N, C-alpha and C positions, 0 to 999 in steps of 0.2 A: 384217711380218716374214717372212722365208723359213721354210719348213717343213723340219724335219729328220726323216727316217723311220728306224725301227729298223734296217732293212737297210743304211742308209748309215753306221751306226756301226762296222761290222766293220773297214773299212779305216782309219778314224780311230783305233781301238784299236791296230791294228798299227803305225801311224805313231808313235803316242805311245810305245809300247813301245820302238821304235828310238830315239826322242828321249831316253827315260830312259837308255838304254844307250849313247847317243852314237854310234850306228852310222848308216851311209848310209841316206838316205831317211827319216830321222826328222823328225817334226814335232809340235809341241805340240798336244794335243787342244784344240780351240777351237770351241765352238758358240755363241759370244756372239751376242746379239740374234737368236736363232733360236727357233722354236716347235716343241716336241716334246711329244706328249701320251702319258703312260703309257710312257715309254721305260724299258728295262731296262738299267741301268748297274751292276748288282750284281756284287760279287766281282771288281772291276776295280782295277788299279793306275793311278790317275789323279792322282797327286801333281802339283801345279803346273798342273792343267788350268784352262781359261778357260770360265766360264759367265756372263760379265757380261751382265746384262739379259735372259738367256734365259728363255723362258716354258716351264716344265717341270713343271706340275701333275701329280700322281699318278705321278710317276716313282719308280723303284726304285734307290736307291744303297746298299742294305744290304750289309754286309761289304766295302765298297770302301775302298781307301786313297785318301784325299782330302786329304793334308797340303798346306797352302799353296795350296789351290785358290781360285779367285777367283769368288765367287757374288754380287759386288757388284750390287745392284739387280735380282737374279733373282727370278722368281716360282716358288715351290716348294711351293705349298699342297698339303697331303695327300700329300706325298712321303715315302718311307720311307728313313731313314738308320740303320736298326737295325745296331748293331755296326760302324758305319763309323768311320774315323779321320779327323777334321777338324781336327787340330792346326794351329794358326795359319792356319786358313781365314779368308778375308775374306767375311763375310756381311752386311756393312753394307747397310742398306736393303732387305734381301731380304724378300719376303712369304713367310711360313712358317706360315700358318694350318693347324692339324691335322697338322703335321709330326711324324714319329716319330723321336726321338733316343734311344730306349731302348738302353742299354748302349753308346752312342756315346762317342767321345772328342773333346772340344772344347777341350782345353787351349790357352790363349792365343789362342783364336778371337775374332774381332771381330764381334759381332752388334749393334753400335751403329747409330745413325741414319746415313742416307745417301740421296741421291736421284740417280738417273741421269737426266740431262736431254737433251733434243733440240731442235734449232732447226727450226721449220716453214719451209715455202717462203716464208712471209711475214716470216720473221725472228723470229717469236715463240718464246720458250723455254718449254718445258713438260715435265713428268715423262714418261718413257717408259711407266711403268706407274702408274696411279692406285691409291691404297689408303690406308686409315686407318693411320697410323703406330702408333697405340695398339693396333691389332688385328693387328699383324704376326705375333705369336706366339700368337694366340688358339687355345686348345685344343691347343697343342703339348705333346708328351709328352717329358719328360726323365728318365724312370724309369731308375735305375742309371747315368745318364750321368755322365761326368767332365768338368767344365768349369773346371779349375783356371786361375786368372789370366785367365779369359775376360772380355770386355767386353760389357755389355749396354746398351741404351738406357734412359734414365731415363723415357721416354715410354710404354714398353710395359706391358702387363698380362700376368701369367703365372698366370692362374686355371686350373691344370691339374695333372697329376700329375708331381711332381718328387721322389717318394719315392726314398730311398737315393742321391740325386744328390750329387756332390762338387763344391762351388763354392769350394773352398779358395782364398783370395786373389783371388776374382773381383770385378770392379767391377760392382756392381748398384745403385748409387746411384739412388734414386727409383723403383725398380721396384715395381709394384703386384701383390702376391701374394694379394690378398683371396680367401679361399675355397679356396686351393690345398692340395693334399696334399703336405706337405714332410716326412713321417714319415721319420726316420732320415737326413735329409740333413746334409751337412757345410758349414758356412759359416765355418770357422776362418779368421781374419785377412782375412775379406771386407769390402768397402766396402758397407755396408747403410744408409748415411745417408739418411734420409727415406723409407725403404721402408715399404710398407703391408702388415702381416701380419694384418689384421683377419680373425677367424674362420678362421684357418688351422689345419690339423693339423700341429703342430710337435713331436709326440711323439718323444723320443729324438734331438733335433737337437743338433749341436755348434756353438756360437756363440762359443767361446773366441777372444779377440783380435779379434773383429769390431768394426768401427765402427758403432755403433747410434745415433749422434746423430740425433734427430728421428724415429726409427723408431716406428711405431705397432703395438701388439700387442693391440688391443682384442678380447677374446673368443678369443684364440689359445690352443691347448692346448700348453703347454710342459712337461708332465709328463715326467720321466725325461731332460730335456735338460740339457746342460752349458752354463751361462751364467755369465759373470762380471759380477756387478752392482756398479757403482760406488756408493759411499755417496751416498745422496740421490737416486738414479736412480728415477724414478717410471714409466718406460716400461712396466713389467710389472705395474703395480698392478691392471689389469683383465684380466690373463691368468691362465690356470690353470697354477699352478706346482707343482713338486715340494715336498712338505712336509718340514720338518726332524724329526729324531728328538725334538728338544726339544718339538715340538708334540704329541706323544703323551702320554696320560694316565700310561702306565706306561714304565718303562725298558725297553731292549732285552733286558736279563737277565730281567726279570719276564715279558715277552712270551714269551720262549723257554721259561721254566719252565712257564708256564700252558699253552703249546702242548703241551709234553711230557706234562702231565697229561691234556689233551684227547685225545691220541693214545693213551695207555696205558689210558684208561678208555672208549675208543670214543665219545667225545663226551659222556659223562654228566657229567663234571666238567671243570674248567679252561676254557680258551677257545682257539679256533683263532686262529693268528697272522694278524692282518689288517694288512698293511704296504703296502697299495695306494697308489702314488704317493708313497712315502716315500724320503727320501735316505739310502741306506745305502752311499754310495761310500766305498771304502777301509776298510771294516770288516773285521776279522779274525774270522771265524766258522767256522774249520775244524772239521769234525766235527759241526756243528750239526744237529739233527734238525728238519727242516721239512716232514715228510710232510703233503701236502694243504694246505700253507700258501698264502696269497693274497698275491702280490707283483706283481700286475699294474701295469705302467707305473711300477715303482720304478726308482731310480737306483742302480745297483750298480757303477759304473765303478771299476776298480782294487781291488775287494774280493776277499777269498779265502774260498772255501767248499770247500777240499780235503777230500775224504773225507766231505762232508756228505750228508745224506739229504733228497732233494727228490721222493720218489715221489709222483706224482699232484698235484704242486704247480702252481699257475698263475702263471707269470712272463711271460705274454703282454704284448707291448709294452714290456717292460723294457729298460733300457739297461745291458748288461753288457759293455761295451767294455773289453777288457784285464783281464777278471775271470777268476778261476781256479775251475773246477769239476772239477779233476783228480781222478780216482778217485772221484767222487761217484756216489751211487746216485740216478739220475734217471729211473727207469723210469716211463713214462706221463706225463712232465712236459710242460707246455704252454709252449713258447718261440715260439709263433706271433707274427709281426710284431716279434720281439725284435731288439735290436742286440747282436750277439755278435762283432763284428769284433775280431780280435786276441785273442780269448778263449782260455783254456787249458782244453780239454775232453778232454785225453789220458787214456785208459784209464778214462773214465767209462762208466757203464752207462745207456744210453738205449734198452734193449730194452722190449718191451711189458710192462705190468703186468697180472698175472693177477688178475682180479676174480671172487670167488666169486659164483655165481648160484644158490645153493641146490642143488636136484637136477639142475639143468641144467648143461651144459658151461661151465666158467669163460669169462669174456669177457677177451680180450686187448686191452688199451688201449695203443695206440702213443704214443711220444713225438712231439710235434708242432712242427716247425720251419717250417711253411708261412709263406712271405713273410719269413723272418728274414734278417738280414744276418750271414753267417758268413765274410766276406772275411778272408783271412789268419788264420783260426782254426786252432788246433791240435787236431786230432781223432785223432791217431795212436793206434792200438789201441783206439779207442772202440767200444763195442757199440751199433751203430745199426740193429739188426735190425728191420725193419718200420717204421722211422721215416718220418714224413711231411716231405718237403722240397719240396712244390709251390711253384714260383716263388721258391724261396730263392736267395740269393746266396752261392755257395761258391767264387768265383773266388780263386785262389791259396791255397786252404785245404790244409792238411796232412792227408790222409786215408790215409796209409800204414798198411797192415795193419788198417785199420778194417773192421768187419763191417757191410756194407750189404746183407746178404741180405734180399730182400723189401722193401727200402725203396722209397718212392714219391718219385721224383726228377723228375716231369713238369714241364717248363718251368724247371727249375733251371739256374742258371748255374754251370758247373764249369770255366770257362776257367782254364787253367794250374793246376788243382788237382793235387796230387800223389796219384795213386791206386795207387802201387806196393804190391803185396801186398794190396790191398783186395779183399774178397769182395763181388761184385756179382750173385751168383746170384739169379735171379728178381726182380731190381730192375726197377722201371718207369722207363725212361729216355726215354719218349716226349717229344719236344720239348726235351730237355735240351741245353744249349749247352756246347761245349767238350770233349765226350767224344771221345777219340781211339781 
């Protein structure tokens, strides 16, 4: 294969830009069947470019526009596609071990099987690149990626990080997800027939409308997940599932009453509310007092907690999609790794909780949203002073007039977030994405 060097790309970029605009001297970007190592193709507009059979290990495509590009049979091991747009890209048969698709868009992309063949001088036909089809996406990272209606090969294994990814309507029949991190992912209306989810982390996953015929969930953690189980379906019999309210010894009213006594007597009487892994979806508990309550990995979708008190409560890993915490007192709350997409958190108080330390200066305990999904969440006028948002997803969130003074937003995704009127004094924005 001929070798392509970095300094040779400049003229090809110029020609492709002319091609896109339909001006004189334009030519489609095409490095098919060429070898380039560690090439920098980042932040480029390369829609419709040709990379057929190219050998491009360790190359950088981050932030690039790559819609309808052709990567058929290419070798892209350990390449970086961070925040790239690969809508309708042809990636059939491409070798993509260790590839990084974090925050990438792969809607309607084709990652199915394919083999690029060549004829030798003796007339024999063989693959251009050798490789195990099952390992094509070994160690690939799809964190926060969007791959709606994308097609995947049934022969591949995806034992990797797919947390917060959106596979709505994707064709994933027969894919082996064994041991993968699928926390907070969406598989709504996806084709998951015959998939293997053994020992996967599927906390707060959406499986509504998905075809699960023949899928295996042995040892999978599906707490706080939205699953529609058909009558007689035994697929989830060996999975860890969200428990119903009926499985509790006491009614929810009794639990709330006992918790109120526990709070008022500083723990001497009553009992702390323990609702770990419980299904509380669509409950109406406006004004409830759940100070220091334990609701880890609980299913809260569509519930209402308007004006409630959740100071120092632990809701880590919960699924609170489309849930309302408007005007709630949530000082010092733990929402780490929680699913809060489309949640209503307007005018809620997430400022630090002041904890008395005797003669010493009081300790300020911040609210924790580290790793949480707050995409499209409504946080207008919320008090988020000093809150922790490390690696949180805040894309398209409404943060108008929110107080983010001193907040930690390192490596958070704020793409298209509305920050008009927000206070960001002394906020830590190192590594944050989407800040303009």
